[in-house]
N, C-alpha and C positions, 0 to 999 in steps of 0.2 A: 427615500430613493425606490425605483423599481425594482423585482431582480429580473438578472440577464440570466443568471445558473445558478445551476445547482449544482454541487460538488459532494461528495459520499465516500469513507473510508469503506470498504464493504464489513470487513472478517471483524466482529464484537460491534458492526456498527449497523449496516443495511440489513445485511443477510441474521440468521437467525444461529445458535449454537447448532444446529444440525447439519448447516449448512444452504437449511432451503429461505427462500422470501413470500410470501404471497405474490407469486404473479400476476394471478386478475386483477388485482386493487395496482401490481403497477402496470400494468399496460393501461389504469383509467387514467393512472397518474400522469403517464407519458401521452398520455391524449392530450390531459389540460393544457400540457408542457409545454403541446405544439401550439395548442393554437392560442397559447400569450407569449409564444416567441420566446420561449425562454432553453436555455442549453442547459442538458444533463452530462456533468460531466462523473465516472466511475478513477477516483481518486487511491490508490493504492500501493500496497507494496510487494503487489502480488506478480508474478506471471504475465504477460499480457496474454497469450495465448491460453490460460488460463480464466481471464474475465472474457473474452472478447466469445468464447464456449458459454461461456454463462451468461450469459445478455444475448447473445446472439439472435434469440426469436422476437428479439423485440425491435430490431430495427437498427441499420448503420449510421444513422443519426446521434447516438451516447456514444461520446467522447474518453480519449484513455488516459489518464494519468499511472502509469502504469509502473514498477518498480521502484516507488516509493517518488516520482516523479526523476525518472532517470530514463524513459520513454513514451513519449507522448504521441496521442495516432486520434487525429480528427477526418470525420468520409471514406476510414481505409487507408491513410495517410499519413505515413510517417513523418510527422513536420519535427521533432527534438528527436537526442538518443546523447546520453552519455555513458562511458561505460570507462571501470578502471582501468589504471595502463598495469602492465605485467608486473612489473618491480611490485608497484601494489598488490599485487596479486598476490603475487611469493612473499610479502614481506606478512601479510595476515595470514595465511597460511601456513609462516613457520611460529609467530605467536599462538594462534588455534591449536598447532598439533603440539609446541610445548610448554604454555604456560599451563599446573595444575588446573586455574579456576575454572577454566575453559576445557577440562577436559572429558570426554564425554559426550562430546558436541555430536548431531549430526550437518554435518558442512553437504550445503547443493551453491552450485557454481548456477546462477540464473545468465545464459549468453546472449550471443542477439541469434547465437543460430539450432539452440536446444540450450538445453540445460542436465548437472551433470551432477552427480554422488558419491561416496565412496560406495564400493560392493557389500566391503565390512559390516555398513550400516544397521543394528537392529531394525529388527521387522518389524518393533511397534513404530520408530522415528521414519523407517521406511514408508510401511504404507499410507502415513501423517506426509509425507514429502509429493506421495504418488497423485493423493489429492491436491495438490498445489498446483503440483507443475506436469501438465500435459509431456506428454513424450520421451520425463524423466530416463538416464540415459544411466545404470553403473556403470564405473568404470575403475579400476584396477587403484588409479593413484587420480587423485585429484587436480597436484599440481603439474600434470603435466597433458591437462583440457589445450587444446587447441581451439582457441573461443573469444571472441569480446567478450569481455562479462559484465553488466549492467550491473552485477551484486551479491555477494555472497549471502549467503541466506543461515547461521544456527541458530539450532533449537535442541535446547536439553529436557529430561521430561520434571524438570522440576520449572518452576515461578521467578527465577533469578534472575533475569534477565535483562534487567533493568540495570542491580547491581553489575551486570557484568560486563554492561554497555559501558556502563562510567568508568568500568576497571579497565575494559577496551583502550577505550581517548584516551587515558593515558597515557597506551605505548603508541598506539598511531600518528602517522604523521599527520599532517592537518588536511593532506589530498583526501585523505578517508574519514570519514565518521561514520562509529557507533549507532545506532539506533534502535528501543527497545520494538517489538512489531508484536506481542500478541501473543497467546497460549505457551510461552517459553521460548519465544523466539529473538533475535534481534536479525538485522538487517546488518552490511556495510557496505557504504555506498561512496561516491565519488562526494569530497569536503563540502564541494559548494552546493551542492542538488538533495534536494526536500521538495512536499509534496506542493508550497508554496511557486520553487522554478517551472514546476509544472503546467502551476494555473494558469502564469504568467506570461506560459505561449499561448496561451491561450484565449489570454485578453487583448493579447498583443491584437491575433491575430482576427478576432471578434468585435474590438476599438469597444472596449467592457472595460469599466471601473473600478474596483478591490471593492469599494459602494456596494454592486450590485451585483454582490454574493456572495451566496449560505452557503457555507462548508457543515458537514454530521462529522465527528471524530469520537472517537473511548478512548489514543493512545500516544506516548510520545510520538511515535511519528508523523501525528495531524499535524501538532502542535503548531508546525510552521505557517498551515494555509487557513489555521481555527484566528491564528495570531492576525492573516493575511484580511479575510473574507469581512465584508460590511457584517455580516451578522453571520455566527457563526454560533453549532447547537451542540454542548457537547452531548454524552447519551445520560442517561438514567445509570448505567453502567458504567461509564468511564471514569479513566482512573483519576482521584480527586486535585490533582493539579492540572487537568485537561477543564475540570470542571468549574478552575478559579480563574483559569485564561478565556475561557470561551465567553459573551455575550449572555447566553444562556441555554438554561440543560430543558434536554426537554421532559416531558412526564413520562413518557414512557422506557421499557430498556429495547434494545436489541430486538429480543425473543417475545416483543411485542410491540413487533412490526412500530417504531417509533418515528424512524424514519418518514416511511411513506403517511404514516400518523400526521408528523409534525406540517408534511409541506401539503397537505387536503388543508389542514388548516392555517395556512399560510396563504396558499392560494384560494382561500376565500373569502 
């Protein structure tokens, strides 16, 4: 089956650990993809604005599955979005702020109009959040934010996010799900949302079959699209369960430009 879509996660997958990527190499890859009529999709847990800022120099024909599938944009058109209910946001915040196992997290609310963080967040966690959220607003009380919320993003100064996601999922109603996103963080999103859901919106629009999709990922929030795509590549640095679920593992890590080098091989 021919390839008609390539979808890639960003952090720990497409970009290096210093948040950069080989822009000249990517530009060459995009030229080849356009020539072969293959769609390129950025599928990330990140805020849409952060992603579009990252890829703005490379043209408007890049499509985005942002917020772990909660927001889908193609040709600068928002074609799908899913937000948490106000009651679900309050429920999640109650657990986060009252359960000892969840203490000391930075809490970002990623909304339709903006993103918000508690003004008392430590300087280290605030600096990390400001990288991922363009226009991040510091607020006195995150429980009083007035916006439609796509995602709650929690980060700690350790690597226990997967365990905390499991703990949270035992508490949260089925209308929400917590998923580890890498770098000590986890996301809380609507229970029916994941990257596969976002990709399916694009599949339907473009009349693409899952067998015609190649997906790249490294962490738990990539699992749905990895098992959905006809070909899936776990990064050499990916979590063991992602490598087990994928049809392939890349020869190279994200720090070695593994996605771009693998695409070169696929297109050769």
